C-alpha positions as semicolon CSV with decimal commas, in nm:
position;residue;x (nm);y (nm);z (nm)
1;M;0,547;-2,592;0,171
2;V;0,699;-2,435;-0,138
3;G;0,802;-2,685;-0,406
4;V;1,125;-2,590;-0,580
5;N;1,260;-2,751;-0,897
6;L;1,622;-2,678;-0,989
7;T;1,739;-2,765;-1,339
8;S;2,064;-2,961;-1,365
9;A;2,248;-2,646;-1,479
10;A;2,115;-2,451;-1,178
11;L;2,210;-2,735;-0,940
12;D;2,564;-2,742;-1,078
13;Y;2,595;-2,362;-1,041
14;V;2,468;-2,367;-0,681
15;R;2,705;-2,650;-0,587
16;R;3,002;-2,457;-0,732
17;H;2,899;-2,144;-0,538
18;G;2,871;-2,286;-0,187
19;G;2,571;-2,521;-0,203
20;H;2,304;-2,276;-0,081
21;I;2,024;-2,093;-0,259
22;M;1,817;-1,830;-0,080
23;L;1,474;-1,724;-0,203
24;M;1,345;-1,389;-0,086
25;D;1,102;-1,105;-0,143
26;G;1,253;-0,852;-0,379
27;Y;1,117;-0,524;-0,504
28;R;1,114;-0,353;-0,843
29;S;1,028;0,008;-0,904
30;G;0,962;0,213;-1,212
31;C;1,013;0,577;-1,288
32;C;0,647;0,669;-1,246
33;G;0,468;0,415;-1,040
34;G;0,580;0,296;-0,700
35;R;0,716;-0,044;-0,601
36;M;0,610;-0,398;-0,686
37;R;0,701;-0,707;-0,486
38;V;0,876;-0,976;-0,692
39;P;1,049;-1,295;-0,581
40;A;1,429;-1,290;-0,595
41;L;1,708;-1,537;-0,529
42;A;2,078;-1,557;-0,449
43;A;2,336;-1,835;-0,422
44;E;2,405;-1,772;-0,053
45;Q;2,281;-1,836;0,301
46;P;2,049;-1,589;0,475
47;K;2,206;-1,360;0,733
48;D;1,916;-1,432;0,971
49;A;1,822;-1,799;0,934
50;S;1,539;-1,760;1,189
51;Q;1,331;-1,588;0,918
52;Y;1,361;-1,890;0,682
53;S;1,284;-2,258;0,660
54;S;1,520;-2,484;0,468
55;F;1,529;-2,817;0,288
56;E;1,775;-3,013;0,076
57;I;1,764;-3,084;-0,298
58;D;2,039;-3,315;-0,424
59;G;2,294;-3,185;-0,174
60;C;2,199;-2,816;-0,205
61;T;2,026;-2,629;0,078
62;V;1,725;-2,419;-0,029
63;W;1,623;-2,136;0,206
64;V;1,261;-2,016;0,179
65;P;1,109;-1,720;0,368
66;S;0,885;-1,837;0,654
67;T;0,606;-1,614;0,519
68;W;0,583;-1,821;0,199
69;T;0,324;-2,080;0,297
70;S;0,289;-2,280;-0,027
71;G;0,349;-2,271;-0,399
72;R;0,596;-2,390;-0,659
73;M;0,878;-2,254;-0,870
74;E;1,137;-2,359;-1,124
75;I;1,489;-2,219;-1,115
76;D;1,726;-2,233;-1,411
77;L;2,062;-2,089;-1,512
78;A;2,069;-1,811;-1,772
79;R;2,383;-1,778;-1,984
80;L;2,516;-1,490;-2,190
81;W;2,868;-1,524;-2,322
82;R;3,079;-1,592;-2,007
83;F;2,815;-1,464;-1,765
84;R;2,591;-1,693;-1,558
85;K;2,289;-1,600;-1,347
86;L;2,023;-1,796;-1,160
87;V;1,673;-1,708;-1,281
88;I;1,319;-1,797;-1,181
89;Q;1,145;-1,949;-1,485
90;S;0,798;-2,000;-1,340
91;I;0,649;-1,927;-1,002
92;E;0,334;-1,944;-0,793
93;I;0,376;-1,841;-0,429
94;H;0,120;-1,801;-0,150
95;Q;0,217;-1,591;0,150
96;A;0,081;-1,550;0,498
97;G;-0,187;-1,284;0,502
98;G;-0,341;-1,392;0,173
99;I;-0,079;-1,238;-0,059
100;S;-0,017;-1,437;-0,378
101;V;0,239;-1,398;-0,654
102;A;0,192;-1,581;-0,984
């Protein structure tokens, strides 16, 4: 199971935006070198819940991809002027098939 820690600011943000946080595989690419898998998140429910497992943290539902077998992460809220964004502060994820992200 993936252990998720939400800071109080992140919890408050998620509650005000529907009470769900979805973790997922995201991708980044550069101008010269292909794609790299990176974890991503959104304050929403997955469109296909069958691909996720879920659990509750202080009244918020956390959705985790079924392929993430274990690990841990901390989620916080970044602020810049009036803008707010959920961010992953630290992460260690193990996926089915032996893929790890740290």
